[in-house]
C-alpha positions in Angstrom: 20.2 -51.4 -104.7 17.3 -49.0 -104.3 13.6 -49.0 -104.7 11.1 -46.3 -106.0 7.4 -46.0 -105.0 5.1 -43.3 -105.9 2.6 -42.6 -103.0 -0.4 -40.0 -103.2 1.8 -36.9 -101.9 5.5 -38.0 -102.4 7.8 -40.1 -104.2 9.7 -42.6 -101.9 13.2 -43.9 -102.7 14.8 -46.5 -100.4 18.6 -46.9 -100.7 19.9 -50.2 -99.5 23.6 -50.5 -98.6 25.3 -53.3 -100.3 28.8 -54.6 -100.2 31.3 -55.1 -97.7 30.6 -55.1 -93.9 30.1 -52.9 -92.1 26.7 -52.0 -93.7 24.8 -49.1 -92.9 20.8 -49.1 -92.4 18.6 -48.2 -95.2 17.9 -44.7 -96.2 14.5 -43.6 -96.9 14.1 -40.5 -99.0 10.5 -38.9 -99.3 10.3 -36.0 -101.9 7.3 -33.9 -101.3 6.4 -30.7 -103.4 8.1 -28.3 -101.0 10.8 -30.5 -99.1 12.6 -33.6 -99.0 13.1 -35.9 -95.9 15.8 -38.4 -95.4 15.2 -41.1 -92.9 17.6 -43.8 -91.2 17.4 -46.0 -88.3 20.1 -45.5 -85.7 20.7 -48.8 -83.8 22.6 -46.9 -81.0 19.3 -45.1 -80.1 16.9 -47.5 -81.3 15.0 -44.8 -83.3 14.8 -43.4 -86.6 16.7 -40.0 -87.4 15.1 -37.8 -89.9 16.5 -34.6 -91.9 14.2 -32.3 -93.7 15.8 -30.3 -96.6 14.0 -27.4 -98.5 14.2 -27.5 -102.2 16.8 -24.9 -102.2 19.0 -26.9 -99.9 18.5 -30.0 -102.2 19.6 -27.9 -105.2 22.5 -26.6 -103.6 23.7 -30.2 -102.5 23.1 -31.2 -106.0 25.3 -28.5 -107.2 27.9 -29.3 -104.5 28.6 -32.7 -105.5 30.2 -31.5 -108.7 32.2 -28.5 -107.4 35.9 -28.4 -105.8 36.2 -27.4 -102.2 35.0 -23.7 -101.5 32.1 -21.6 -100.5 29.4 -20.9 -103.3 26.2 -19.1 -103.6 23.9 -20.1 -106.7 22.2 -17.5 -108.6 18.9 -17.8 -110.2 18.9 -17.5 -114.0 
């Protein structure tokens, strides 16, 4: 399950883990003009963990999900 909200400066997507246990904490994705942040609560440290990705890293991740194992560099077309 997921939700989408449009804030003033970002689109916020929340991914909720469903299915068989063990379930993971929700992942909150904030998409800004220049970066994307992923936030997830870590119960072991009792704090939120955040990762920030540039738009280039996000593009590379998108491409990597459809490619076989290997090392790649995307070229601008």
